[in-house]
N, C-alpha and C positions, 0 to 999 in steps of 0.2 A: 506506455506498456500496448501497443492496442493489438494483442494473442484474443483473437471469441475462444484459446479453450484451454485455457495453461486453466492449472489444476493447483498449483503453489506457486507460484510470484520467487525466486531468492533474485532474483533482478529486482523487484520492485522491494524487497525486501534491506537488500545492500545496498539502495539505491538511503533507502529513509534509515537507514541504521548512517547517513552518512551527514541526517539532517536534512536529505533536501527532501520539496515534496511534489508529486505521483501524480503522473493522467493514467487511468490505467480503466478495459474496458469491464463495462458491468457483465462479467459475467466468468462461471468458472469461480476460483476460489481468491482472483481479486478483487472480491468486495470485500471479502474481508479480512481484509490488509487495506485498502485506502479507505478510508473517512472520507466521505465527501463533503467542501469545508475546509477539514479539520487537518488530516494529512496529502486529502490532494483533491484529485476530480476525475470521473469517470464520465466513460462517453458510453453511447448503446455498441453490440459487440459489428460488427458490418456493415458500419456507418460515418463516412467520409468528412457526413457533414456536422453528423457530433461529434465524431475526433477534433475534426477543425474549433467548433466550438468549444468541446475544454481545451485543446490549447489554447487560445483565440485567453478563452475563459484568467486562463493561467498567467499570461502574459499582463495580462489586464492589471492582473493584482501580486502582483511584483512583489509590493510591498509586506504583504503577509507569506512568504514567500519564510525570512529567518523565521517564524514566529510558527509559521505550520510544519517545517521541517523538524524544531527542536521537538515541536508535541508529535512527529511524528516516529525522532529517537525513541523517544521514553520508552511509546509505547511499541514498539518493536524489544528494546532491552526492558519489558515491565512480561510480556506479553510472550513472546518470541528467543527466553534466553535458551539453548542449547544445554544446558546443564542441569535445568531447569525443568526442560521439558523431559530426559535424560532420566531423571529423579522419580518425576512421575510412570512414565513407566515402570522401570522398574520394580516401585511398587506396589501398581492394579498386578504385575504377575507375582510376589509376595506374597499379597494379598488369594 
């Protein structure tokens, strides 16, 4: 996801929910969604060289993909569960 102005990427969340590690740009909301070395890789915005290096790193570390993907999936389920977020918003309005 080489976007440099992404607020909150549902594409990244969907990929992680499918147990896939991701490559994203270190800008906008992406760093909140991608934990480098844990759930994916980050590159610098507007830098083709940085994107290329992040993709190369991902390809060199293919053996880590299953574990990283599972960690990403668990994190998305835990931290971005839609029903839980709605319940928390309703609680805030009730107070």
